[in-house]
N, C-alpha and C positions, 0 to 999 in steps of 0.2 A: 730778409735774405735767407735762403735755404741753407741748411747745415750739410756738411760734406765730410766724409771720412776717407783717409788713405788706407787701402787694404793691401797688405804685402804677405806673400808666402815665401818662407825662407828654408833653406837647407844648407847650413854651413857657410853661408855667404855674409859674414858680419859686416864687411866693408860696404856691401850693396845695401843692406838695411840702413846702416848709419848714414851713407850718402843720401838716401831718399828722406830720411828723417831730418837731416840738416837742411835739405832744400825745401821740404814741404811741411815740416813739423809745426811751424808757426803760421802756415797759411790755412790748414785744415782744422776742423774742429776736434777731430780725434784721429789717432793712428792706430790701426789694428794689425798686429804681426802674428800670423799663424806659423809657428816654428816647429820644424821637424829635424832639427839639428841633433848631432850626437850630444850626450850629456855635457862633455867638456866644452864644445862649442856653444851650447846653451848658456852655460855659466858665463862665458866670454861675452856673449851677446848682451846678457842682462846688464853686466858691468859696463859695456859700451854705451848702452842706452841710458843708463843712470848718469853716465858722464856728460850726456847732452843737456841734462837739466830740464827736459820736457816733462810736463805733468800730464799730458793728454795721450800718453802711449800705453797701450794694453798688449801684453804678449800672452798668447795661448799656446800650449803644447799640443801637438797632433802627431799621431803615428805616421811615419814616412811612408810614401806610396810610390816613390821613384820619380813622380812628377806632380805638380800642384793641382791639376785639374780635378781629381776626385774629391779634393778638400774644399772646393770653391763654395759649395752650399753651406759647409760648416763655417767657413770664414764669413759668409754674408750673414749668418745667424748671430754673429758676435758684433756686427755693426749696429749702431743706434741712431745714425743720422739718416736724412732723407736721400742724399746722394752718395755715391761710392766712386772713388777714383781707384781702379784696380791697376797695380803695376807689379811686375816681377822685379827682383833685385838687380837684373841686368838691363833695366829699361829706365830711361831718364826723360822727363818732359823738358821742352825748351823754355826759354825765358818768357816768351809771349803767352804760352799756355800756363805757366805759373802765375804770371801777373794777372791774367784775366779769368782764372779758374772759377772763382766764386761768382762770376757773372753769368755762368751757364746753368740756369735754374728754371727753365721753362719747358724743355723737351723731356721725354722719358729716357732717351738714350742719345749719346753723342758719339759719332764716328770720328776718329782722330787719325791723321796721317801717321803711318808707322814706317819708320826707316830702318831697314835691315842693313846694318853696316857691312857685314861679311859678304853677303850676297848682292849687295848694291841694288836693292829693290825697294819699291815704295807700294805700300798697301794701305787699306783702310781698316782700322780695328776698333771694336766697341770697348773703350776703356773707362768711360764716364757714363754712369746710368743711375736711374732712380732705383732705390733698393727694392721697392715693392713692385716694380715692373719687369723684373727679369726672371727667366727660367733657363735651365740648362738642359741640353740634349746632345746625344752623340754617343758613340761607342768608346773611342779613345780620348780624343780631345773634346771636352764638353764645350759645345758652342753656345754662346749667349743668344737668347731670343728675347727681344723687347716687345712687351705688350703696350703699344701706344705710339707716340710720335717720335721719329728718329730724325736727328739733324746732323748733317755733315759739316763739320767746321772748316773754315777757310784753311788753305795750306800754309798760312803763316804760323799755325799751331801744329806742333808735330811731337812724336816721341821717338827717341832713338833707342834702338836695340844695340847696346854697346857691348864692347868686349875690352877688358883690360884698360889700357890708358885712354881709350876713346872717350872715356867719361869726362876728360878735362875739356872737350869741345862742346858740352851741352849748352852753354849759354851764348856760343858764338855763331853769328850768321854765316861766317865763312867756312863752317863745317862742310858744307857741300862742296866747296872749292877744294877742300882737303881730300874729300873721299870720292867725289865724282868728277869725271871729266866733263869739260864744257859741252862737247857734242851730245853727251848722254843727257845732260840737263836740258838741252834745247829740244831734243826730239823725243824724250821719254816723258810720259805722263803717268801720274799714279793710277794704278789699276788694281783690280781685285783678283784673287785667284779662287776659282771654284774648287773646294776640297770635296773629296768623296765624304758624304755625310753619314758614314757609319754603315752603309749597306754592305752586306757580305757578298763576295763573289761566289755564285752558286756552284761553279765548276771550274776546273783548271783550263778547259778549252775556252770557255766564255771569258775567263779572267785574261788569258793570253790575247784573245781577239780584242778585248777592251783596251789593253795596254798598247797594242799595235795601233789601233784606231787613234788613241790619245796621242801617241807620238806623231803620227801622220798629221793630225789636226794642228799640233803645235808647230810643226814645220811649215805647214800652209799658212797659219797666221803670222808666223815670223816672216814669210815671203811677202805678205801684204804690208808688213811694216817696213818694207824695203830692206830686208836682211838683218834688221836690228832684233836680235834674239831677246825674248823675254826671260831673264835670268831666273826669275822666281818660277815661272812655269817649268823651265828646264830642270831647275833643281828639284821640284816636287816630282816631275817625270821620273828622274833618275832615283829619287827616293822610293817611290812607289814600286819601281821596277826591282830595286834591290830587295825590298821587303818580300815582294812576290817570289823572287828567285830563292830566297831563304826558305819561304813556305814550301816550294816545290821539292826541296831536298830533305824535308822532314819525313820520317817514317809515315806510311799510309795511315796507320792507326792513330797517329798523333794529329795528322791533318784533319781526320774525321772529328777528333775531339775538339780541335780548335774551331772547326766549322760549327759544330753543335753548340759549343759555348758562345761563340760570336752571335749566333741566332738567338740564343737565350737572353744574352745581354740586350740585343737590339729590340726584341719583343718587349722587354721590361722598360724600355725608354731610356737606356743609357747606363753607364757604370754607376753614377751616383745613386740612382733608384735601385739598381740591381744589388748593390751592396748596402742599401739602407743608409747611405752616408748623408742623406738629407735630414736625418735625425741626429741632432748634436749629441744626444746621449749615447748613440752607438759609437760615434768617433771618440767620445771621452772614455767610454768603457774599454775600447780597443787600446787607446793610449795608456790607460792605467794599468793594463795587464801586459804591455809590451815591455821587453827587457832591453831593447836597443842593441840587439846583437845580430840582427838580420837586415841586409840591405833593403832599401825601399822598393826596388823593382820585384824582389823576391816576396816581400810582403804583399804587394799588389797581386802577384801570381797566386800566392797561397790563399788570399781572401776570395779570389774568383773561383778557384778550384773547390774551396770549402762550400761556397754557396751553390755551386753546380751540383756537387755530390749530395749534400744534405738537403737542398732546397730551401734553406732558410739563411738569413743574415747572421754573421758572427758578431758577437758582442765581447767574447773572451778570447784573446789571441792564443791562450794556452790550449784552448779547444781546437783552434785552427792547426796548431802544431800537431796535436794528436791525430787529426784527420789526415794531414799530410804524411805523417809517419806511416800510418796504416796503408795509405796509397803507395808509398815507396816500397813497403814489403810486398804488397800485391804485385807490383811491376817487377820486382826482382824475382818473385816466384814464377811469374809468367816468362821471364827471359830465360830461366833455367830449364823450363819445359820446352 
């Protein structure tokens, strides 16, 4: 039987980590938690994990990035087993998946039905894979690519993207009756959403035309489904449009900067490679020099700007602060002129 690890990334969600460890701690061979919590929450997390009495849990500190994707390669480097079950703290596997988890040991990757509670949508996500068969790519959300055979599991296995009290339903088949109307279940099939894979929009005009085309295409596809709107596609359409509208109101010089930075990241093969986060030593050096007084999203922005300006990956966060301070002075000077 193949070995399997639970890999979890955490930022101040102690309840979510404890819930997953209670559900899966005795099922998997090891649980690896990459924690970016505040020092206070980190202490609470360690106490909570010790209270579970599990001997196969390892916790690693990592500098916060605002979201877990840039740290995925680092988390994978800490896993020792053949297979990895990757879950966020607000995701919960159902009873069938927990029961049969250790039986999935032939393919290189397994696509599992992913249920978005808030948006009432169903997708296929790669959450279970062979550790040595995966690579990451993309600009913002690092997408998993599997080298080898991929199997899509039957729909009796699924993962819930939960919110708050939704967690109590994770073992109950009637969850769908609680969250979805009967007509939706009868006519709606699981589907995938094609995301923009990190390509930068080369101009405002082309970007606008793309968004218009995308909206028309979605409306047309909805009409083919008899007026049943794809909630996930509509949500992504609104999200992309809102981001693009924010981009348009930025000062022109800043838009140019964002464009050049985006292209730089894209050419390098994604955020992880651009910031050298596929080197565990880089993550550990940044973590050891971080003072936990900067929010994650700002840390991420500062690391990107440092890499873009200096042309090299940061290993010491104090150096990143210095570059950022010099940039702020330069921008202030330019504003006065």
